[in-house]
C-alpha positions as CSV (number, residue, x, y, z in Angstrom):
1,M,77.5,91.9,100.2
2,A,80.2,91.4,97.5
3,K,82.2,94.4,96.4
4,E,80.8,95.8,93.2
5,E,83.2,95.7,90.1
6,E,84.0,98.7,87.9
7,I,82.5,98.5,84.4
8,S,85.1,100.7,82.9
9,K,88.3,102.6,83.8
10,P,87.9,105.7,85.9
11,L,87.6,109.1,84.3
12,L,89.6,112.0,85.4
13,R,87.9,115.5,84.8
14,V,90.1,118.6,85.3
15,W,88.7,122.1,85.0
16,P,90.6,125.1,84.0
17,A,89.5,127.7,86.5
18,F,91.7,130.8,87.1
19,R,89.7,132.8,89.7
20,P,87.8,131.6,92.8
21,E,84.6,133.3,91.6
22,E,84.6,131.0,88.5
23,C,84.0,128.1,90.8
24,E,80.4,129.2,91.7
25,D,79.3,128.7,88.2
26,W,80.1,125.0,87.6
27,A,81.8,123.3,90.5
28,I,80.0,120.7,92.3
29,L,81.9,121.6,95.4
30,P,82.7,125.4,95.1
31,Y,84.5,125.7,98.4
32,L,86.8,122.8,97.3
33,C,87.4,124.3,93.8
34,K,88.4,127.6,95.6
35,R,90.8,125.8,97.9
36,C,92.5,124.1,94.8
37,I,92.7,127.5,93.0
38,L,94.3,129.1,96.1
39,Q,96.9,126.4,96.4
40,G,97.9,126.9,92.6
41,K,96.1,123.7,91.5
42,Q,93.1,122.9,89.4
43,Y,89.7,121.4,90.6
44,A,89.2,117.9,89.5
45,Q,87.1,114.7,89.8
46,K,88.0,111.1,89.5
47,I,84.9,109.3,88.5
48,F,84.4,105.5,88.9
49,F,81.7,103.7,86.9
50,Y,79.6,100.8,88.5
51,E,76.4,99.1,87.4
52,S,74.6,101.0,90.1
53,G,76.1,104.4,88.8
54,P,78.9,106.6,89.1
55,Y,81.0,107.4,92.2
56,R,83.0,110.6,92.4
57,L,86.1,111.6,94.3
58,H,86.7,115.3,94.5
59,G,90.2,116.8,94.8
60,C,92.8,118.9,93.0
61,Y,95.1,118.2,90.1
62,L,98.7,119.4,89.6
63,E,101.3,118.3,87.0
64,P,103.4,116.1,87.5
65,E,101.7,114.7,90.8
66,G,98.4,114.2,89.1
67,F,95.1,113.9,91.1
68,I,95.2,114.8,94.7
69,L,92.4,113.7,96.9
70,E,91.1,116.5,99.2
71,E,89.1,116.1,102.3
72,E,85.5,117.5,102.1
73,E,84.1,119.9,104.6
74,K,81.2,118.5,106.6
């Protein structure tokens, strides 16, 4: 099967959470959001768009490093 091509540039979403309890209200992965906040970072998603639908990578965001991919818990 051929690799599917992106139909647009990736979107980076960064949320301004300040307390771990805020993560329960909106984060797709609350445990990862909490981990980011405890490290002094913001929870973020990098979203890639394909014909078959979006693909999300979850991680943290910190200036000036940018998006930092975090390992998801199994």
